[in-house]
N, C-alpha and C positions, 0 to 999 in steps of 0.2 A: 099221187101217182104222176110221174114227168111227163110231158108230151113235148114230141118233137119240135114241135112250132115256136116252143117256148124257148130252144135251147140257143144260146148263141154262143161265139168265140168267148166274149168275156165270161160269161157265167161255166163256161168248160174250164178257164184257164182259172178262176178263183174257186170251183170247186176239186179242181185235180191239182193243184201246184200250191204251195211243193208237194213233191210225192208223198212224203213220209208225214204231212199236217204237224202236229205238234205232238207224235208221236214219242220223240226223243225226247223233245223239250221236260215230258212228263218223267221220263226216265231217270234224267238227270235231276229233276227238281227233286224227287221223291228218293234218291240214293241216298244211303247213309253210308260215308265213309269210313272203315273200321280202324280206331287205333294202329299207329305203325304201317299205314297202308297211304297210295293216293291210286285215285281211280283217273281213268280219261278216256275219251269217246273219240275217234276217228270221223271226222266231218267231212272228208273227201279232200284231195289233191294233197296241201301239208297242213291241213287243218286241223287242230286239235281243240276239244273243250277239257281242262285238268280240273279235278276236282280233290280239297284236301280234308282231313279228318277235322280240320275248324271249320268246314263249310264254307273256303275261302273258292270259288271262282274266278279262273280265268282264261280267254280262250286266244289263240295263236292264228295266225293265217287263215282265219275263215273266208270262205270266198261263196258267193251266192251267185254269179254272174255265169254268162255262157260265152262258149268259143265261139267257130263261125257258124252263122246264120244264114247264110246266104253265098250267091256263088259271083256277085256282080264286081269285085276286084280280083284284080289277076296280080297285081306285084305291091311289093312292102314299099313303103315311102321312104327314101334314102335316110338312113340314118336309123332303122329300126333294129334292133339287136341281132336279130335273126337275119336280115342281110349282110350288115358289118361282121357276125363272127362266118358264115358259110362264104359271103361273096355271092349268092343265089338271090335273085330277084323274085323270083314265087313265092307266093304266101302260101303258107302251111296249112293243110287242112287238118287243123286241129279242132275237131268238132268235141264238144263237151260228152263223155261218156257215162259218168253216175248221173244219177239222181241228185236233189238238195233234199235232205235226209235231216234239216234243222230248222224250222220256224223262226225266223229272225224280229217277226211283227206279232210277237205276244209277250205278255209279262211273266209267260210261263220260262223260269231259267234265266230269261234273258234280264230279269230285274235283281237276279243274284248275282250278275258279273260282280266282280270286283277288281279285274282290268281288262283292256283290250289291248294284245299286242301283235308285232310284226315285225317281218325279220328284215322284209326288203319290198320295194314300190312296186312290184311287176303286178300286172292286174289280176292273175290269180292269186294274190296271197293279201291283196287289202280291197274292201270291198264298200262303196257308197252306200249301198243298200242296208248293210249289218250297222254301218255308223248311223244312219236316219234312224232304224229301228232303236238301236241302243238312247241314242239321244233323246229319244221318244218316249222308251219303257225301261231303261236303265238308270241306276241311281244317279242325282245328280254329279257325284264329286268323284266317280271314278276315272282313272288316268286312262289317255290313249298313249298307248306306249313304243316307240320306233326310230330307226335312225333318221338322217335330217333331212332326205328325199321323202320318206314316207310322210311325217309331219309335212311339211311342204304340199303334200298333195290333200292331208287331210283338211288344212287351211283353207285350201282352194275349193274343199266341197263347202264349207262355213262353218267348220267345226271351230269353236272357240280357242285361241291360242293358250288361255288358262287351263285347258283340260288335257293339252299335249305336252309330253313329255322326251324330249330328244334325247338318245343314247348313243353312246359310242364305245366301242372296245375299250375295257376294262372299268367300266358304267357296273354300279348295283344299286338295285332298287329294293325295298321291303314291304309286300302286298300284305299284310295281314302277316301270314304264318309263313308266307312263302319269302325266299330270296330270291331274285332275280339279277342275273350277270348277264351283261352283254359281252361278246367277245367278238374276236376277227370274224368274218365269213370268208368264205372260198368260192364265192359266187362269180366265177368271169364273166358268165352270161350278163350278169349284174353290172359287172365293171365296164362292158361294152356298150352298155344301154345310154344311146343320148336321148337329152329332151329337146335339143336341136341340132339338126346336122352340122357338122364338120368334118372334113376330112384327116384324119387325124395318122394316116398312114406314115410312119417313118417320125412321127415325132415324140419326143420323151414325155412321159405326165408321172404326175406323184399318185402312183396308184393306190398306196396304200390309205393316202389321205381321202382319195376319192371313193374306193370303197367303203371307208368307215362311213362316209354322209351317205352311201347308197344300201349297204346290207350290214347285218351282226348277223352271228349265230349266238345262241341263249341256252343258260345253262339254268335249269330251274330246280332249286333245293327245297326241299319239302321234309316234314317231320316223317314221313314215310318214305322217302327216298329220294333221289335225283334225276330229275330228264333232261335230256341234251336235243335241243332242237337245232338240226343242222341248214334250215332254212332250204335253198335252192343249193347250198352248198357242192362244187366238185370236189373230189378225190385231193388233199393236201396232205403232205405229210407233217403240218403243222398240227393237224390233230392230235399227236402225240403230246405236245406241249398241252394241250386242252386238257388231254386225259392224264396228265401229270398234275395240271393246277388243280382240278377236280375229282372229286369220287363220283364217276358217273355210274348209274344202275340202267337206265335206260334211254337210249339212243335212237332217235329217227333219222332219216335222210331220204332224198330227193332221187328214186330208183327211177330208173326209165330205160328203154330201149331205142338207142341214139339211132338217127337215122344218116344217112351216108353226109359227109360234111360239115357236122356238129358234132360237139360234144357240150350236150346240153345238161346231162341224168348221168348219178353215178351207173355205173356198170354192176351186175351181181358179182363180181370181184372185187370194186370199189367198196360194198357196202360190209363186208366181210374184212376188207383191209381197215376201213375204218371203223369196226368194231371193235378190233384188235386195237388198232392206235388209241384209242380212248379208254380203252381196258374196259369197256361195259361188260355187262353181265347180261343184257339182254338187245338184241337191234331189230329194228322194227322198218323195214322200206315202207314210203308211202310215196306218193304222187304217180306211182306208175298206173294206177288208176283212170286218172281226169281224162287223159289226151288221147284220139282215138288214132293218132298218128305216131306216139309213143309208148301206146302199150306195152307191158313185158308180163313176161311171167313169174311171177316171185317162186313157184317151186324150182326154178332155176338156180334160186339163191340156197334152198336148201338143198340141192341135187351136191352143188360145189361145196357145202358145209360138209357134207358128209363123207366128202372124198378128201378133204383137206384136216379135219379137226382134230383126226390123232397122232398126222405128221407134225401139223403146227401147234398141238397143245392148247388148242382154242380154248379159251376160259368161257366164252359166253354163249349164248343161244340165239339164233333166229327164231322169230314170229312172226308169221304170216297173217295178216289181220281183213278184216271186212270192214267197209265202210257204214259207220252206224252202229258198229260194235263197241263194247269197253272192253277196256284192259286194264285190272289192278296189280298192281306191284305192292310187294311180291308175292302176292295170292298166285299171282299166274304166269310166275317168272320161266318154268321149266315147259310150259306149253308151247306147241310148235303150230298149231294152225287153229285159228276161228270159226267158229260156225254160231250163227244165230240161234237164239232160242227154238226150240225144235216142236216145242208145246205137246200136247195130249198128254200131259204130266198125271189129268185125273180120269185117262181112259178105263172105263168098266166100275166110276165111281157108282154110276145107276146102271141098270139094266140098257142095252143096245134097244133101241126101239125099230126093231127090224121083224118081219112075219115070223122067220124062223132062224134058229141059230145055225143052222148050215150055210146061210147065204154069206155069215164072217168065215 
């Protein structure tokens, strides 16, 4: 029996975080992926865990950190991407909204990873905690895959260079039964991110080269279907090229409610335009869940889809997910909204232990 005199902040943190403990780790571990399908779980923000029928496990953009935790700092440093992009100096009030649903510091599931993959080097897409956990509990030879700036950040954290693989648009990598293709990113927020402040107003830069070093989008080919991970890309008409180059089944993109002065996330219309351009069969909005100042209602996407689908002859379906939930393609391709398991399937397996039936 606990006693309040024995409880400390440290004991509370250890007993309560991550909020889901190893519940999701155990689910991923025990999931058997049926032939002709692939399974994936939403870990929050743009983080995904994907598993194939050959028991190949990869994770993309996993992040176990925090947003704002105090109000001690008022202004961004010169050169911060949000200050560069908006011209505003005030720090955005981006508190983390979603719980942490996966425990990286356990062998459960983490020891099964075959690759750690990142789209770009913003702090909510790469995570020093994940890297430390994988170095401790993961396989000794799995690759850490990302564009040049991501790898530079990993190396600064003490990750061995021999474990890192730099990718640029046009590169392909085989991971067991998965083929991973890196393609152009359209993340203009990442493009204006600076490692060191420089006044670039009015200057010409090689933006294609700079973007390739900072961010990529990924196409993940499996025997059960193909996933397109757009990272934090904004809308671009060049999605059309990716849709012509690859047969895309499921596409995920960074959706959010943009505050005034910035265009940092896909809008609801952009999500639909992206899916149409990619010729995807399913489109799933992500990222809207995580930041308190950019949360959006994904049902807006469903409403606009229903307004437009017949006139524009959409060939795809939007799917509204929940963090920690599983999506199996093609099994779930016609679903519109996710709900976590409701439980109580075995109600009345035995007589309820109540004094009289009328209480029920």
